[in-house]
C-alpha positions in Angstrom: 59.1 182.9 163.3 57.0 181.4 166.1 53.3 181.0 165.8 51.1 180.7 168.9 47.8 178.8 168.7 45.0 178.4 171.2 42.4 175.7 170.5 39.4 174.7 172.5 37.0 171.8 172.6 33.8 170.8 174.4 35.2 167.3 174.6 36.2 166.2 178.2 38.1 163.0 177.4 41.6 164.5 178.0 43.4 161.1 177.8 41.9 160.2 174.5 42.4 163.6 173.1 46.1 163.5 174.2 46.5 160.2 172.4 44.9 161.7 169.2 47.3 164.6 169.3 50.2 162.2 169.9 49.2 160.3 166.7 48.6 163.4 164.7 51.7 165.4 165.7 54.0 162.4 166.2 54.9 163.6 169.7 54.6 161.6 172.9 52.8 163.7 175.5 53.9 163.8 179.1 51.2 163.4 181.7 51.4 166.0 184.5 49.3 166.9 187.5 49.1 170.1 189.4 47.1 171.0 192.4 46.1 174.3 190.8 45.6 173.3 187.1 44.6 169.6 187.6 45.6 166.8 185.3 47.1 167.9 182.0 49.6 166.9 179.2 52.7 168.6 177.9 53.9 168.2 174.3 57.5 169.0 173.5 59.6 168.5 170.4 62.2 170.4 168.3 59.4 172.5 166.7 56.4 172.2 169.0 55.8 173.2 172.6 52.4 173.0 174.1 49.9 171.8 176.7 46.5 170.2 176.8 44.7 171.3 179.9 41.3 171.9 181.4 39.6 175.3 180.9 38.7 175.2 184.6 41.3 175.2 187.3 41.3 172.3 189.7 41.2 174.7 192.7 37.8 176.0 191.5 36.3 172.6 190.6 33.2 173.1 192.8 32.7 176.8 192.0 31.3 178.8 189.1 33.6 181.8 189.8 34.9 183.4 186.6 38.4 183.4 188.1 38.3 179.6 188.0 38.5 179.5 184.2 41.3 180.2 181.8 38.7 181.5 179.4 35.7 182.7 181.6 33.9 183.9 178.5 34.0 180.4 177.0 32.7 178.2 179.8 31.4 175.9 177.1 35.0 174.9 176.4 36.2 171.9 178.5 39.8 171.5 177.3 42.3 173.9 175.9 45.3 173.1 173.6 47.8 175.9 173.8 50.8 175.6 171.6 53.8 177.4 170.1 55.3 176.2 166.9 58.5 176.9 164.9 57.4 175.3 161.6 55.0 175.8 158.7 51.8 177.1 160.4 49.3 176.1 157.8 50.4 172.5 157.8 50.3 172.4 161.6 46.8 174.0 161.8 45.5 171.5 159.3 46.8 168.6 161.3 45.2 169.8 164.5 41.9 170.6 162.9 41.7 166.9 161.9 41.3 166.0 165.6 37.6 165.8 166.3 36.0 168.7 168.0 38.9 171.2 168.0 38.1 174.9 167.5 40.7 177.6 166.8 40.2 180.3 169.4 43.3 182.5 168.8 46.4 182.6 166.5 49.3 185.1 166.8 52.8 185.2 165.3 56.1 186.7 166.5 59.3 187.1 164.7 62.3 186.9 167.1 65.5 188.0 165.3 
């Protein structure tokens, strides 16, 4: 079973946050840059696939257009951590919630047989 999480935070220190996730999850993040998304990190292991990215797209940095946000109804959220896990969900959630400032925004599960 795969569980999908979406976390958000008002923190804007993406580099420090990526380092905290690396320590907590024991996964080395890969820094990436996209002209559309901006600067972000990918996390990938045998059981975890995710990304830490800005809520606001880089292309819309100077605009307040709702289309410029991943979550336009949560403009207070600066960074998003979107992740899919194939492991014990409660243990994972507890680990992420120990990282300062993280809020669980959405959780869904899917069973692929």
